[in-house]
C-alpha positions, 0 to 999 in steps of 0.5 A: 879423712873425709876431703870435705867434712861439714864443718860449716852447716851453714852453706848447706842451708841455701837452696842456691849452694852447688853443695846443697843442690848436688846433694839434693840430685843424689838424694832424688837419684837414690830415692827414684822409683822404679819401674818395678815399683810403680807395675806393682803399685799398678796392679794394686791399683787395679786388684783394688778397683776390682774388689770394689767392682766385686763387692758392689755386684754382691751388694746389688744382689743382697739389696735385691734379695731384701726387697723380695723377702719385703714382698708379701707371699702372694706378691711373690707368686703374681710376679713369677708368672710369665707374661704374655699378652693376647690380641683376638680380631675377628675377620669377614 
């Protein structure tokens, strides 16, 4: 027979009761997150953040392509010509 059967449920209903506090402390110790669980969670969050960054970069590249496709052919050709500046000065 169990040494302390739960016959009287009222003694577990009070927060200040030592029976309740003992059970609460035991439950906290049982369900405490281990370091490996935290490491797994951190790795998952890091992986998600990296995935979001890669997706944003890919979306920006696609937006550039869409903007290029909206322009007429002569504007695209003009944009591909390298720019340079030339200044001529007359000396005596």
